[in-house]
C-alpha positions in Angstrom: -115.6 51.6 90.2 -116.4 55.0 91.9 -115.0 58.6 91.0 -112.8 58.3 94.2 -111.3 55.5 93.0 -110.5 57.1 89.8 -109.1 60.3 91.3 -106.7 58.1 93.8 -105.8 56.2 90.7 -104.9 59.0 88.8 -102.8 60.4 91.9 -101.0 56.9 92.0 -100.1 57.3 88.4 -98.7 60.5 88.8 -97.1 60.1 92.0 -95.6 56.8 91.6 -96.2 55.8 94.9 -99.2 55.2 97.5 -97.6 57.3 100.2 -97.0 60.4 97.8 -100.6 59.7 96.3 -102.0 59.8 99.5 -100.6 62.9 100.7 -101.6 64.9 97.6 -104.8 63.3 98.2 -105.0 64.3 101.9 -105.9 60.5 103.2 -103.9 57.9 104.6 -102.0 55.4 102.7 -103.6 52.4 103.8 -106.7 54.3 102.1 -105.2 54.6 98.8 -103.8 51.0 99.0 -107.5 49.7 99.7 -108.9 51.4 97.0 -106.6 50.3 94.4 -106.7 46.8 95.5 -110.8 47.1 95.7 -110.4 48.9 91.9 -108.1 46.1 90.7 -110.5 43.4 91.8 -113.5 45.2 89.9 -111.2 45.4 86.8 -110.2 41.8 87.1 -106.5 42.5 86.5 -103.5 44.2 88.2 -103.3 47.9 87.8 -100.0 48.5 89.6 -96.9 46.7 89.7 -93.9 47.0 92.1 -90.6 48.2 90.1 -87.9 48.7 93.3 -89.8 51.1 95.3 -91.8 52.6 92.7 -95.1 51.6 91.5 -95.7 51.1 87.5 -99.1 51.5 86.3 -99.9 48.8 83.5 -101.7 49.7 80.3 -105.1 49.0 81.8 -104.4 51.8 84.8 -102.9 54.2 82.3 -106.3 53.9 80.1 -108.4 54.3 83.3 -106.8 57.3 84.3 -106.7 58.9 80.9 -110.5 58.2 80.8 -111.0 59.6 84.2 -109.2 62.8 83.3 -111.3 63.2 80.2 -114.5 62.9 81.9 -113.6 65.3 84.8 -112.3 67.8 81.7 -115.6 67.2 79.8 -117.6 67.8 83.2 -115.5 71.1 83.7 -116.2 72.3 80.3 -119.8 71.8 80.4 -120.1 73.4 84.0 -118.4 76.5 82.2 -121.0 77.0 79.5 
């Protein structure tokens, strides 16, 4: 699991779609899809489930996104000191 995958996961969680997450991240939709598939393989369980046209993050995806955001926040605070 790498920082870029976690960043993209945060975008997907926030956007609710791969296409919108890709737009926000400035990458292609297939790149986001591939990153999410790789991350799910590494974690060993699905991170997103499709509900109609939207993607619903699993509890594991939400936990990973929270942890990633906490790490980024901690690094920012440390860099400001």
